[in-house]
Residue, then its C-alpha position, 0 to 999 in steps of 0.5 A: m718884494q711882496f708876499v701874499l698870504h693864503p685866505d686862511e692866514l689873512l690878518s684882520n683888517g676889515s677888508n673883503d679883498k681876498r689878498t692881503v699884502i704883508s711885509i717881508a718880515d711877517a711873511t717869513i714868520g708865517r712861512r718858516k718852519l723851525a726845527d722840531n724839538g722832538l717833544g709832545l709826540t703825544p699830548p702832554m699830561g700833568w698838573n697846573s696850579w692856576n685853576h684851583f690855587e691861582c696866585n696862592i702858590n709856594e714851594t711847599l704846595v708845589k712839592a706836595a703836588a709833585d709828591a701827590l702825582v706819584s703817590s696817587g698813581f697819576a704819574q704812573v698813568g702819564y701825568t708827568y708835568v708839574n707846572l707853575d702858573d702865574c705869580w711865581a716871581q717878584s714884581e720887577r726884574d733885577s739889575q741884570n734884567n733877570l726874572v727873580p723868583d719870589p723868595k718868600k714863596f720859593p725860598s730855595g729857588l726854582k733850580a732847587l724846586g726843579d731838581y726836587i721834581h726831577g728827582l721824583g721822575l717828573k718834569f718841571g713847567i713854568y709860566s710867562s706871558a708874551g707881553y710886558r706883564t703877566c695876566s695877573e699883573a703880579m710879575p713882568g712878562s717876557l716881551g723884549f726879554e725872551q732870550v734872557d728868560a729862556n736862558s733862566f728857564a733852561s738853567w733852572g731845568v724847566d721842561y715846559l713853558k706855558y706862554a700867555n698873551c696879556f699886555n702884548q702891546d698889540i704886536s702880532p702874535r706871530i712875531r711875539y710867539k716866534s721870538m720865544s720859540d727861537a729863544l728856547n731853541s737856542t738854549g739847547r734844552p728841550i722845552f715843551y712850548s705851549i702858547s696861550e694865545w686864546g685862539d684870537m688869531r687862530p693859532a691852529v693855522w700857523a703855530s705848528s711852525y714853532a710851538n708844541s701846543w696852542r690854545t684854541t679858545g678863551d679860558i675854561m670855566d668850571k661850568w657845563e656850558s663853558m666846557y661844551a662851548i670850548a669843546d665845540i670851538n676846539d673841534f673846528y680845528a681838529d685837522y691841524a693837530k698832529p704829533g708834536a703839535w696839539n690843539d689846546p682847549d685849556m686845562l681840565q676843571v675836573g674836580n673843582g666842584g662846578m659840575s657833576n661827576s657825570e658832567y666831568m666824565v663828559h669833560f674828560s672824555m671829550w678832552a681825551i678823544s680830542k687829543a687835548p693836553l690833559i693838565i689837571g687843574s684841581n686840588i690834587l692834594n684833596m681829591t674825592s675818590e670819584t675825581k681820582k677815578i675820572l682822572g685816572n681812567a687808564e683806558v680813556i687816557a690811552v685814547n688820548q695818548d694813542p700813538l696815531g695822534i689823530q684828533g677825534k671829531k664830532v661826526r654826527n649831531f642829532g640836536e643835542q645828542e652827539v657822536w664823536a669818533g677818531p681812529c686809533s692804532g691797530n685799526r681801532t676806532a674810539v667812539l664817544f656818545v654824548n647827551r647834552k640834554q637833561n633827559t635820557v635819550i637813545i643815540p645811534a652811531y652809524w658806521n658811515d659817520i664814524g669812518i668804518p666800512s658799513n659791512t664791518t662787524v666790530k666788538a666794543r669795549d666800554l672804557w668807563q665800565h671797563v667791560d667788553m660788550n657781550t655782543t658784536y655790532r654791524g653797521k650801527m650801534s645805539v646806546t641809552i644815555t642819561g642827561h648830561a652824560c656819556k658813554m665811550y668805546i673802542f671798536t675793534p673789527v672782527s670781520 
């Protein structure tokens, strides 16, 4: 028997033929819908060690980060995952093929660390790769050991797996990522499954069958140009996002020092309206007050966590002057004005672009200034914005 994929699902083979014949096994992987694990009804929020600390992690640091999520008030506004990234294990498996937490870095073991995190009312995340080594090459990947590793993760109380793409032996990502999905499901423990395939084979098209989120892009750098390029790529896949299955343009760089505060506000606003996972990637133990205000903006976070779960999109582009918008619950609309230019500009938003009937009058709430605008708007709203900055509103119809 042969199967033919829809053109959107064609594998790269250099052919112009609209139909590509694939094996029964690959077709089954592409078509089968696995059981929903019930997780990620809103995008996940938390902290990850990689962007700031890379391999320089240990038990003391991770516990301190968990403590800081609580003491800073971040946990209260939704940041609940504490995620270990690469470099947590020894360089080789043990005689039973188990991954072994590095005893120098984690002398109490990962079960004890997970218990500590859970004791704070938080959730415990971990990292591996769908290859024979992880991306740092410091520890083994999980390729071929999916069930062994999934069992370990479940026994340690893991709640979240970030699963990377390095050293993958050129095996189809649909095969590799499904194998871990099956393994996680078989443990009986609900584990949020985040695949970090970098968007190479457009996982937004196929990954919702067995993952809760998927990377749509390469790694984000702490630079304005990188952040914006990634946001543009992620926007292309907006229609594939939904509750339980999210596009992931990579972790937040807010607070790492490569952008200005106004640029970080743009970064955070775009991730929020795009329903991206909000995973802090900076040093939570040493944050400026400005960084805390950005990451802790409960009104912007509410757009990201809105239960309607529809990813906002770029709806108008006036050169480097942009309007992003997306529907929210309660018949409201989130609207983001972004100025990519260096100079101050006036940006209009038209109701027919953002999906509001043209004769509707709305009131507007400024989500960064935390004030209601002192006028109403009908058909159009224009705002003045300085260079590399944004303004974000919630529109609520009044007539």
